[in-house]
N, C-alpha and C positions, 0 to 999 in steps of 0.2 A: 602481504599486509591486507587486512580487510578493507573493502571498499567503503567510501563515504556514502551515507544515505541521508536524504532530506527528511526533516521532521515536519510536523504539521504547522510549524511556525516559520514564516519566511526568515531567512538569514541564519537559522539554526540547523545544524546537521550533526550527525554522529556516525561512529563506526563501532562495530561490535568486536569484542575480544574473541579470539579464535576458540579459547577453551574455558576461560574463567567465567564463572557465573555470579550474578548478583540476584539472590532469590531464585526464581524459576527461570529467569531470562539470562541471556548472556550479558556480561558487563558491557556498558556502552560508554564511549568517550565522546564528550560534547565539544563543539567549537562554534564560534559565531563569525559571520562575514558581514562587513559593512563598509561604508565609505567614510573616510576620516581625512580631512584636509585635502580633499581632492584625490585621494589614493584609495585603492581597493585594499582592505585589510582583513586578514583572517587570524583569529587568535584562539588558542585552545583554552578550555575551561577546566575540565577534569572528568573523572569517572562517576558513573552512577553510584558505585560503592563508596565514593567520597561525598555523596550527598547531592550530586547534580541531577537535574531532571530537565525535560524539554521546557517546561513552564519557567523554571528558575533561570535557564539560559535566555529564554525569550524576554523575561523581565529585565535581565541585565542589559540585553541588547537595546531594549526600549529606553532604559536609563541613559545609556551612552548616546543614543540618538537625540534624546531630549537635551542633554548637556550641549551637544553640538548645535542644536537649533537655537538654544538660548545664549550660547557663547559663554557659558559658565560651567565650571567643574571639568573633570577629566572627560576627554572625548575618545580616549582609547583605553582598552582594558589595562594595558601596561601602566598608563598614568594613574588609573584608579588603584592598581595594586601598590604602586609607589606611594601614593597619597595615604593609603591605608597603613602601609608600613611606617611611614613617617608619623602618623597619628599614634600608632601603637608604641613607637619608641618614645614619643613625647609623654604618653600616659605612663610608660614604665619609668621614665626619668622623674616624672612628678611623684609617682608612688615611692621611688627610691629616695627622693629628696625628703618626702614626709617621714619615711622610716628613719632616715639619718637624723632628722630634727627631733624625733621622738625617742631616740635611743638614750637610755639612762647611763649614768656613770658606771654602775656596776655591770650592766650588760656589755658596755663597750670594753671595760677592763677584762672581763672574763672571756668574752667570745672573740675579741679582735686583738686587743693590745697584748695580753699575756702570751697567747700562743705564738705571736709574731716576735715580740720584743725579747722574750725570755730564751729564745733559741741560742743566743750567744752569751748568756749570763751564767755565772758560776753558781754552784749550789748554795753557798752561804748568802749570796745576794738574793737569790730567789726566796729563800726562807725568810729573810728580813723583810723583803717587799710584801710577801704574802701576809706576814704578821701585821704590818702596818695597814695594809688594805682591810683586813678583817677587823682589827681592833679600833681603827680610827677613821678610815676613809669611807668604807661602805656604810657604817652607821650614820655618818653625817651627809654623805653625798650620793649614796647608792641608788636611791629611787629618783633622784633629780635628773632630768634630761641635761645633757652637756650644755646645751644652749642657755639653760636657766641658771647655771652655776656662776655665782658672782664672788668678788673678793670677800664680801661679808661672810659667806659660808666658810671660807678658808680661815678667816679670823676666828671663827667659832672653834674650828679644829685646833688652832693654836692655843686657844683658851682651855679647851678640854684637856689637852696634853699637859699644859702647865698646871692645871688644877689637880691633876692626878699625880703630880710630883715627878713627872718624867723630865728628862734633860732636854735642853734646847736642841741637842743633836737629833733627838727623836722628831722634833718639829721640823728640823731642816730636812731630814730624810723623807718625812711624809709629804712635805711641799714639793720635794724633788720628784717624787713619784707622780703627783698630780700634774706637775709641769710636763713630765715625759708623756703622760697619757694625752694631754691636750695637744702637745706638739705632734704626736702620732695621729690624732684625729684630724688635725689641720692638714697634714700631708695626704691623708686618705679621703678627704672630702666629707668627713662627718662633723666638722665644726668650722665655723667661719668667725673671723673677728680676732680680737686680741686675747692671748692666753691670760686668764684671770690671775694666775700666779705672779705675773709681772707687776701687778699692782699691790702685792702683799709684801710688807716689810719682813725680811728674813731675820730670824733671831741671831744675835751675835754668839758665835760658837768658837770656843778654843778647846777642842777636844784632844789636844796633843798630850800624850803621856809624858810626864816629867820625872817619874820614878825610875831609878836604875839601881842595880844591885852593887853592893861592895864585893870585892873579891871573896871575903869571908862568907857573905850571904850566898853568893853563887856556888861556892864549894859545898856549903851545907845543903843547899837545895839539890845539887847534883848527887850528893851522897844519898839523900832521902829517895830520890827518883830511882837510883840504881837498885836500892833495896826493894822498891815497890814494883818497878818495871824496867828492866834493862833496855828494852826497846825505846821506851819513853825517855830514859836517861840519854840514849844516843841521839835522839832527835833534839833534845834540849841542848846537848853539847854542841851539835852542829849549828843551831841557831845562835848560841852564845858566842861562839868563836868564828862564825862566818857571816853573821848578820842576816840569816835567812828568815823570811816570814814562814808561818806554819804551812801555808799552801805550797810554798816553794819546797819545803821539806817533804811534804806528802807527794809531790810530783816528781821528785828527783829519781832518775833511773841510773842504772849502772853504766849505761852508755854515755852518760853526761859526767862521769867521774874520771878525771884524767890524773892518774897517779904519777905519771912521768913529770908533769908540770905542776902538780899540786893545785889543780883548779877544778871548779865545778861549773858546768854550763847550765845556767838557770833559764828555762824556757817557760813561756806562758806566764810571765810574771804579772804583777798587778798593773804595771805601766804598759803591758803589751809588748815590751821589748825584751830581747834576750840579753842577759848580762853574765859576766864572769865573776865568780867568787873564788877566793884564795883560802886554802885551809892550812893551818899550822900543823906541827908534828902531832900534837895531841889528838886532833881530828883524824889525821892520817892513821894513827895507831888504832883508833876506834873503827874506822872504815875497813882497815885490813883485817880486823878481828871478826868482822861480819862475813857471812857466806856470800861471796859474789854471785850474782845471777846473770841471766842473759842480758843482752844489750838493752832490750826494752822493758826489762823487769825493774820494778821499783826497789829502791834501797830499803825503804820502810813500807812493805806491803801490809795491808790489813789481813786479818785472819781469812783464809780462803783465797788469798792472792789478789784481792781487789784493792781499791784505793781507799786510804784513810780519809775521812771527810771532816773530822774534828778532833781536837786535842782531848785525850783521855781525862776523865774526871780525877784520875790519880794525880794529875798535876796540881789541881786545886787542893786535894787532900794533903799533899806534901807541903804546899805553901802554908796551909792552915796549921799543920802540925808544928811548923817552925815559927808560927806567930808573925809571919812577915806582913800580914794584913790586919793585925790586931789594932782596933781603934781607928782604922782608916775608912772613911766613908766616901771620900772623893775618888771616883773611878780612875782619875788620872794618876792617882798615887798608889792604887792597888796593883799588886804583882799578878800578872797574867803571863801566858806564854809569850806574848808579844814584847813583854818587858825584857826578855833575853836579847832580842834584836836591838832594843833601845839601849841596853847595857853595853852591847858590842860597840855601838857608835859612841857612847859616852866615854868608854875606856879609851878609845882611839884618840878622841879630842883631848882628854886629860893627859895623854902621853905625847902631845905635841903634833899629832897628825893634822894637817891643814883641812879646812872644811871642804874644799873642792875634791880632795882625794876621798874623804868620807862620803861625800855626795855620790861619787862614782861607785864606791863599794856598796853603798846601800841601794843604788839604782833609782835615786830620786830624780824626777824630771826637771826640777828647778832647784837652784841653790837656796831659795827661801825655805824649802822644806828642811834643809839641813841646818839652817841658821839657829834653830832652837838649841843646838848644842854649843853655840859660840861662848856662852857664859862659863862653860866648863874649862876654858883655857884662859883663866884670869891673868896669868903671867904675860900673855901676849899683849894685853892692854896696858899692863904695868910697864912693860918694856917700851911700848910706844910713847908713853908719857915721859919716861926717863930720857928718851932720845932728845926731846925738846930741852930738857934741863941740861943735858950734857953739852949742847951746842951753844948755850948762853955764855957771854963773856964772864970771866971770873974776877976781873980787876975791880969791879964795882964802879967803874967809870961810866958816866952817862954819855951815850952817843947821841949827838944832835942829829935830828932828822931834817933840819932846815937846809935848804940848798945854799951853797956858797955863792957870794956875789963877787 
């Protein structure tokens, strides 16, 4: 190793690099020696190639000695470096805090929330959220910093949606996205305080579909679908007689079809739980007529072998050709693919199947979701009232309720 050499400044010395040059001279490494708290200290500074010179080293040494003389500030180079690092971190933290405060709703949604939150969301949800963001949220909130968004701005969104004739459900979805974005910002330090959505009154929404098909309507629809698209017919048949959602039909693989027990294993359902569906003979016949694939292949693959992501427009055309939606404006009364699942549940209740069993077959998380079908079993309530009548005395004699003395 090269020998240390004294510089022209007391307390400053250097050693030359054996081969590396800085300019025409060999690169030099500088160090300073001094007394600190009664101890002899030597600390390295750096190379000429890093900007160090004899004068710069001497000035630093003079600064440390002056701090020691006055009893203020760092008296060792390590203390000075630690102080500088602490100041740098404080500046960075302040800069970061200012950036967090200035970030707008649209910037946060696009750059931070969506890439993170949407990783676990399904395609249909992503499309709906993007539509609500572009059509309602960005125009009203996009340029506002998160910290400046107040309940009054959300009330304006509610009014805009209502003025455009959109359903309360649209408002509910829009507010839900805003709530999720602010909760995300709270967790990641981009927002402080109370979520503004918590102070906004949510619209009353009853978006539950109440329309179901009669057996005659269902058969007519299946016939139309079979003529238009045998594949769509089979998907509709599966939903109608097994209560599957469209997404559950699209995800079904041959490995989840158990012909021996007449069951389907439904995975990645809306509730996040795996459930079992039971298929009758008519569905068995349909499934057996299809060409079985490998364990992981879908029963209803898209063209090219991929995954179907939405119901074909042929379904709507078949419904319209039968006039099933003629004169109907209420979306809860219109026939859509989900009506088939609703029909499945309605038929079960009409045939005397109890609500708890229907709940389990549908995969509802709570019985309250299934109670919408309770009115379809009117005989149950009639029998309940008749029980009271049957237990009353028939003699016409009045029974005294007074205690005997």
